[in-house]
N, C-alpha and C positions, 0 to 999 in steps of 0.2 A: 504494499500499500504506500509506504514511504517512497519507494522507488518510483512509482506511478506519479506521485505528486511532484517529485523532482524533475521527472521527465516533462511533466506538463508546464512547470514554471520555466524550464530551460527552453521549451519550444516557444512559449510566449515571449521570452527574452530575445530569442533569435528572430522571431517575426518582427518585433519592435525595432530591433537593430537594422533589419533588412528594409523596413518601411522608412526609417530615418535616413538610411543610406541612399535609398532611391530618391527621396525628396531632395537630399543634399546634392546628389548627382544631377538631377533635373535642374535645380536652381543654378548650378555652376555652368551647365551646358546651354541653358536657355538664355538668349540675349536679355540683359537687364533693361527694365523700363526706367526712363528718366523721370517721368512725372506721373502722379496719380491723379487722373481726372476726377475720380470720385471723392478723393480727400483734398484736392486742390493743393498739393504740396510736392516738392521735389523728393525723390526717393533716394535712399542711400545706395551708392554704387560699391562694387567690390573694391575694398581699400587696398592701396599699395603697401606692400610689406617693407618694413625696415626694422633694423635691430633696435633703434632708439624708440620706435612706436611700440615694439613688442615689450620692451622693458618698462616703459611708462604705463602700459595697460591700454593705450589709445587704440592699438590695432584690434585688441579683443573686443573693445566697446564698438568700434566701427563695424567689425565683422559680424557681431551679434545684431546690430541694426540692419546690416545688409541682408542677413538671413531672414529677418522679420519682414523687411520691406519687399523682398523679392520672392517671398514664399509662394510656392505653386498653389493656385486656387485660394489666394489669401483672403478675398472677400467672403468665399464660402465658409472658411474656418472662422472668420470673425463673427459671421452670422450665427453659426452653430454655437459658438462659445457664449454669445449674448443670450441666446435662447435658453441655454442651460443655466446661466447665471440668473436670468430673470425667473426661471422656474424655482430657483432656490431663494428668491426674495431679494437678490442683489439689485441695487439701483445704480450701479456704475460699471461700465465696460470700456476697456481700452482708452481710459482717460476722459470718458464722456458720462455725465450723470443723466439718468432718466428722471426728469423733473415733473413738476405738477403741470396740468393742463396741456400735456403733450410736448412740453419743451425738452429739447436735448441741449445740455449745457456743457461746454468744454471746460475741463479742469484747468486752472492756471498752474503752470509749473514754474517754480522759482528758478531764475536763471543761475548759471554757474557763477561762482565767485570771480569777480573782475570783469565779466562780460559786459554788464551795463556801463561800468566805468570806462572801458575801452571805447564803447560807442559814443559816450559823452565827449571823450577826448577827441575823437574823430570829428565831431560836430564843432567843437571848440576850435580846432585847427582850421577847418573850412571857414568858420566865422571870422577868424583873425586874417585869413587871406582874402576875404571879400567884404571889407567893411562898408562898402556902399550899397550892398544888397540887403534889403530889408527882409528879415527872416521871421517865420512863424512856425511853431511846432504844435501839432495836434495829435496826441496819442489817445486813441479812443478806447474806453473801457469796453470789455465784451460783456455778453449777456449774463455771464456767471456772477458779475459784480452788480450790474444795474438790476437784474431780475433775480437777486439773491433769494427773494421770497418764493421762487419757483423751485429752489433746490429741495431734494429729498431730505427727510428728517436725518439728522446727525452728520450731514455732509459738512466738511470744514468750510469756514469762510474763506473767501479769496484774498490773496495778498496783492492783487493788482494796484489798488490805490496806494499801498505802501511804496511800491517801486515807482509808480507814476509820480508821486510826491518827491521821491529821491531824485529822479531825473529832473524834475522842474527846478528844484533847489540848486542842482549842480550846473544847469545851463547858464551861459553868459547872460547878464542882465538885459542886454540889448535885444535878445531873442524873445519875441512875444509868445507867451504860452497861452494856447487856447484850451481852456478847460470846458469840455462839453459834458462832463458828468452831471452837473446840476440840471441842465436842460433835458438831458435824456432821462434822468431819474424823475423829474417832474412829469414826464410824459410816458412813464413805464406801463401805464394801463393801455396805451395804444400799441399797435403792432410795430415796434421799432427794431425788433430783431426777428430773424427767421426762427422757426421752431426746429427745423431739421438741418440748418446750416450755420456756419460760424460767423457769417456776415451780419451787418445790420441791414435792415430793409431800406428801400428808397425813402420811406417816411423817416426813418432814423437819420439818414444822410441829409435829408432836407432840414431837419431840426438843427443839425450841426452846422450846415451851411449858413443858417441865419446867425448863429453865434460867430462864425468867421467874419461875416459881413460887418458886424458891429466892431470887431477888432481891426479889420483892414480899412474901415472907413467907407465902404460902399453900402448902398441901401439895398438890402436883400428883398427878393420877391416874396409875395405872399402866396398861399396855396391857391387863392382865387385866380392867380395869374397863370395857372397851369390847367391843362386837361389831363386828368389823372385816369389812366387806363389800365385795367388788369389784363396782362398779356398771357398769363398761364395760371392754372390752379393746380398743377401737377408737379411741382418742383420738390424733389427729394435731394437735400444738400449733402455737404461733406460730412456732417456729424451723423447723419443717417448711415452713410457708408462706413465711416470709421468705427462707430459704436456697435453696429450689428443689430441694433434695436429696430424691429421691423413693423411692430404694431402701432404705428403712429400715422397721423394724417399728414398729407403733403402741404406745402407752402404755396402761397400765391406771390407772384412778382408784379409790381406795378411800375409803370413808366410815367414820369411827369413831363409832359410835352408843353412847351410854352405856347400860350394863346397868341402872343405877338410873334409873327413869323420871323425866323432868323435863317441866315445862310452861313455855312461854315464848311471848311475842308479839314478832314482828319487823315493825317498821313502816318502810317506805321513804318518806321525806319528799321529795316533789317540789314544785316551785314552785306547781303548780296542783291537786295531789291528794296523798292519802295512800293507801298500799296496805298492808294488814296481813295477816299470815299466822302460823300456829303452827309454821312450820318454817323452818329456815335453808337448806333445799335446794330447788332448782328441778329436780326429777327429769325433767321434760319436756325440759330442755335437753341431756340425754344423747343426744337424737336430733339435736342441731344440730352444726354444725362445731366451735364452741368449747365443748367439753364441760366445760372448767374453770368455766364459768358455772353449773354445778350448784350452786356455793357462792354463795348469796345472789342468784342470777340476775344475776351480774356486778357491776360497779361502779356505785355511786350516790353522790350528793353527801352524803347523810345517812341513816343507818340507826339506828333505835332498837330496842334489844333489852331487853325486860323479862323477867326470869327468875323462877323459883320458889325461887331460892337464899335461904337464911336469912341469908346474909352481907349486911351493910348497905353494903358498899363500892360506890361508883359510879365507873365508869372511862370516860374519853374516849380514844378511839383515833383518831390521825391516821395515815393509811395509804396504801399502794398496794395492788395486787391480791394481793401476797404474803400479806396478812393474811386474805383471804377463807377460806382453808382453815385458818387459825390460830384465828380467833375462836370457832368452836364449842367449843374446848377450855376457853375462859374462863367459859362460862355457869355452872358450878357455884360459881364463886368471887366473882361480882359480882351484885348485885340488878339493876343497870341498867348497860347499856353503850351509849354513843353512839359511832357510827363515822362519821368525816368523811374523805371523799376530796376533797382540795383541788383536784383537777383538774376536779371537777364541782360544787363547793360555793362559793357566792358570799356566804355569810353570814359573820358576825363570830365567829371561833372563841373569842376571849376572852370575849365576851358570852355565847356558848353555855355555856362552862365555868362561868361565874358563875351564870347563870340555872338551870342544871341541877344546881347544887351538887355538882359533881364533886369527888372526893377525889384521884384519880390520873389521870395522863395517860401514854399510851404512843405514842411516835412509832415506827411500824414500817414500814420500806421495805426493799426490796433496794437494795444500794449503787449499782447502775447507775441505777436510777430516781431515787434521791436526787440523784445527780450530774447527771443529764440534765434532770430535770423542774423547771421554775422555780416551780411552784405552791407549793412549801413556803414560799416567801417571804411568802405571804399571812398566815402566822401573825404575822409582824412588822407587817404592814400593819394588822392588826386592833387594835393597841394604840397606834397613832400618833395 
């Protein structure tokens, strides 16, 4: 009897090793994906080996992230895990809380020690090199902070405000800080964040736009100045994919179209080509999985917007994807807007600002992306 039990456990162990080995082999032989459309983020690639990275532990960390990001049938495993966790009463999966009223809320992860300080130093260096460029910073709180009342019971409170305040205090005094938290918090009963996605809604972006107008000295438009149209009611966003929670209702996406006609040219600058359009919206993308890419067809290294505005102000925006639904509100107030996403832009931001004769610069990120994404440090690299 004892021998049969040992043989049984040995067989299970062998099957588990074979299963793990097959998955590892498939992962290594299958071309890696660069970007997750469902999660709207860059995926970890196979790290390059070096003795120093091995000794420091960095190689092991990167390789573990690579295996997780490039796992065969990854979305299927995430969904299965979430269903099992939910059956056991758990309200959190893969860093996403299952909140009240159908909200999925992304957990805020504290940045590594020194990361925030390095980004602040980069912004300080850029500021010192461009004293004539008026600068504004808007770090947007995510739903986990503004809609904290939607969190499940016993979920820890977010540290977003702590790090946001730390960044605000450390920035040079001549950089104008745009605190949109009070305005968003005052309107939290309205749909200002998607339930299944990590972005704010167009409504949330509109509220923040009005706060920016007061700081920049232009008169923001009212909601009555727009025709508000729902363009889809079947949007399942990044948190839906990341968490694996499937028994939730989809989101709607609204577009704010100005009642007063405007003409503009939107040019996406790629390394080998330019694509121009007279619209900020890629309506065909509403038939895709990531419907949020209806705004500007997603993220690009450099976008140039030339408007029919009589204002002569020129604005440089350094941003993450939160800005995509925000930018359309700015076109009446600036004649030209250059939009840089440092995750995809390899050019010199300082040189761009000078050559394009920019008057003002807006750094717009959600606080989570600002803390997690290292690319913001490129603004400092450009002036060294």
